[in-house]
C-alpha positions in Angstrom: -46.9 12.9 74.1 -50.4 13.7 75.4 -53.1 11.4 73.9 -56.6 13.4 73.3 -60.3 11.8 74.3 -61.0 10.8 71.1 -58.1 9.4 70.0 -58.1 6.3 73.0 -61.8 6.0 72.4 -61.5 5.4 67.9 -58.2 3.0 69.3 -60.4 1.1 71.6 -63.3 0.9 69.0 -60.9 -0.4 66.2 -59.4 -3.2 68.4 -63.3 -3.9 69.7 -63.8 -4.2 66.0 -60.7 -6.1 64.8 -61.5 -8.8 68.2 -65.0 -9.5 67.4 -64.4 -9.7 63.2 -62.1 -13.0 64.4 -64.7 -14.1 67.7 -67.6 -14.5 65.1 -66.3 -15.1 61.6 -68.2 -17.7 60.3 -67.4 -20.9 60.5 -67.8 -23.5 57.4 -67.6 -27.6 57.5 -65.0 -28.2 55.1 -65.2 -30.8 53.2 -69.1 -32.0 53.8 -70.3 -33.8 51.0 -73.4 -32.6 49.2 -74.9 -33.7 46.5 -75.7 -32.3 42.7 -78.5 -30.9 41.6 -78.1 -32.6 38.3 -77.7 -36.1 39.8 -80.4 -35.4 42.4 -83.1 -33.5 40.6 -85.1 -36.2 37.7 -85.2 -35.4 34.3 -88.6 -37.0 33.8 -91.7 -35.4 36.4 -94.9 -37.2 35.8 -96.6 -36.2 33.0 -92.9 -33.8 32.3 -90.1 -34.8 30.5 -86.9 -32.7 29.7 -85.9 -31.5 26.2 -83.1 -31.7 24.4 -81.5 -28.6 23.3 -83.5 -26.3 25.8 -84.7 -22.3 25.2 -81.4 -19.9 26.2 -83.5 -18.8 29.6 -82.8 -15.4 31.2 -79.5 -15.4 32.8 -80.8 -15.2 36.3 -78.5 -17.6 37.9 -75.1 -16.4 36.6 -73.3 -13.0 36.8 -73.3 -11.3 33.1 -69.7 -10.3 33.4 -66.6 -12.0 34.5 -65.6 -11.7 38.0 -63.5 -13.4 40.8 -64.6 -16.3 42.7 -65.8 -14.1 45.2 -68.2 -12.8 42.8 -70.1 -15.7 42.1 -72.7 -16.9 44.5 -73.3 -20.6 43.6 -71.8 -23.6 43.8 -74.5 -25.8 41.2 -76.9 -25.0 38.9 -79.1 -26.4 37.1 -80.8 -25.2 33.6 -83.8 -27.2 32.4 -87.0 -26.7 29.7 -89.1 -29.5 30.6 -92.1 -30.5 28.3 -95.6 -32.4 28.8 -97.8 -34.3 26.4 -100.4 -30.7 25.7 -96.8 -29.6 24.1 -96.2 -27.0 27.8 -93.0 -25.8 27.6 -90.9 -24.6 31.6 -88.2 -23.8 32.3 -85.9 -24.4 35.2 -83.7 -22.8 36.7 -82.2 -24.0 40.5 -78.7 -22.3 41.8 -77.4 -23.3 44.9 -74.9 -21.7 47.2 -73.2 -23.0 50.0 -71.8 -20.0 51.2 -74.1 -16.6 51.6 -72.7 -13.8 53.1 -72.6 -10.0 52.5 -71.1 -9.9 49.6 -71.9 -12.8 48.0 -75.7 -13.8 48.0 -78.3 -15.2 45.7 -78.9 -12.6 42.5 -83.1 -11.7 43.1 -84.8 -12.3 39.4 -86.9 -9.1 40.4 -83.0 -7.4 40.2 -81.4 -9.6 37.4 -84.3 -9.5 34.9 -84.0 -5.9 34.0 -80.0 -6.2 33.2 -80.8 -8.7 30.7 -82.9 -6.8 28.8 -86.2 -7.3 30.3 -89.2 -4.8 32.3 -90.5 -5.9 35.4 -93.8 -5.3 34.3 -95.1 -6.8 37.8 -94.8 -9.0 41.0 -96.7 -10.5 43.9 -96.3 -12.1 46.0 -97.5 -16.2 46.2 -97.3 -19.8 47.9 -96.2 -22.5 46.5 -98.0 -25.9 47.8 -94.9 -27.6 48.8 -94.6 -29.0 52.6 -91.9 -27.9 54.5 -90.2 -28.4 58.1 -92.9 -25.9 59.5 -95.7 -26.9 57.4 -97.4 -27.0 54.1 -96.4 -24.0 51.8 -93.8 -22.0 51.0 -93.5 -17.6 50.3 -92.2 -17.2 47.0 -93.1 -14.5 44.0 -94.9 -14.2 40.7 -93.0 -12.0 38.6 -93.8 -11.1 34.9 -91.2 -10.0 32.9 -91.8 -7.6 28.8 -88.7 -7.7 26.7 -87.7 -4.1 26.0 -88.1 -4.8 22.0 -91.6 -5.5 23.1 -91.4 -8.6 21.1 -92.5 -11.4 24.5 -93.5 -11.8 27.8 -92.2 -14.5 30.3 -93.4 -15.7 34.1 -91.6 -16.5 36.3 -92.8 -18.4 39.6 -89.3 -18.4 42.8 -88.6 -19.1 46.3 -85.3 -17.6 47.9 -84.3 -19.9 51.3 -81.6 -18.6 52.7 -80.8 -21.3 55.9 -84.1 -22.5 57.5 -85.8 -19.3 56.1 -87.7 -18.3 52.9 -86.6 -14.4 51.8 -89.2 -12.4 50.9 -87.0 -9.5 50.1 -83.2 -8.1 49.8 -82.8 -6.3 53.6 -84.5 -9.6 54.8 -81.7 -11.3 53.2 -79.2 -9.3 54.5 -80.4 -9.4 58.0 -80.9 -13.0 58.2 -76.8 -13.8 57.2 -75.5 -11.0 59.9 -78.2 -12.7 62.7 -76.7 -16.1 61.0 -73.6 -14.5 60.9 -73.6 -13.6 64.7 -73.9 -16.9 65.7 -70.8 -18.1 63.8 -72.3 -19.5 61.0 -72.2 -19.6 57.5 -75.7 -20.6 56.1 -76.2 -21.8 52.0 -78.6 -20.3 50.4 -80.8 -21.6 47.1 -83.0 -19.9 44.0 -85.6 -22.0 42.6 -86.9 -20.6 39.7 -89.5 -21.8 36.9 -90.8 -19.9 34.2 -92.6 -19.6 30.5 -92.2 -17.8 27.8 -95.0 -16.4 25.3 -95.7 -14.2 23.0 -98.5 -12.1 23.6 -99.7 -11.1 27.6 -101.0 -14.8 28.9 -103.3 -15.4 31.1 -101.1 -14.8 34.5 -103.3 -17.1 36.6 -103.7 -20.0 34.8 -99.8 -20.2 34.0 -98.8 -19.2 37.5 -100.7 -22.0 38.7 -99.3 -24.5 36.9 -96.0 -23.3 37.7 -96.9 -23.8 40.8 -97.8 -27.1 40.5 -95.3 -28.8 38.8 -92.2 -26.7 41.5 -94.0 -28.5 43.7 -93.9 -32.4 41.4 -90.9 -31.1 41.1 -89.1 -30.9 44.8 -91.3 -34.0 45.1 -89.9 -36.4 42.5 -86.1 -35.1 43.9 -83.8 -37.4 46.1 -83.9 -36.6 49.6 -80.0 -35.8 50.0 -81.3 -32.8 46.9 -84.8 -31.9 48.3 -82.6 -30.9 50.9 -80.8 -27.8 49.7 -83.9 -27.3 47.5 -86.4 -27.3 50.5 -85.9 -26.7 54.6 
């Protein structure tokens, strides 16, 4: 039976892809111990203390529909509301995932808020005053969301860490995951989000500055075994 050159080429490419998939499959450190965020992030942070029975937060950390474990990017979740002596409230969502892959990765707030009945009015880059191994400052975002029924606003400050870098777009997240995968590594990731609600359009600069300062305080007050999950 005569075999065409095209058939031979396609077969060779499939075998090569299978071989590379085996050789470059990311490895995961089995049994690696990790401190739970709930036990390492303090409930009192300077003038801020955890408020019992916190407000319901927009669900950007956990998928809104049921799915298999392959759909769930997070191993650890913390959702709290803090209040200070002035009566200001700040909501905190920390979502950590030990295995970031193309099909399982951190959910970006600007994509999740619309799914929860919110309209993203603006999304701008920001720098959090938090020291890292690379120096001072974590790149992140300021997001203004408005309920589609017009009943309120939420101002959100957040960053996403993927491995040792900070993601500023979905495409860069995918690229970072691919690069780590080619090295045979399965990288981890975290979403650090702080937000505040308002019934009317707030003075955004003041609110965002307060949020970014609070995020810096939160990281500084977190125990080292939890801090390494939030920043690198």
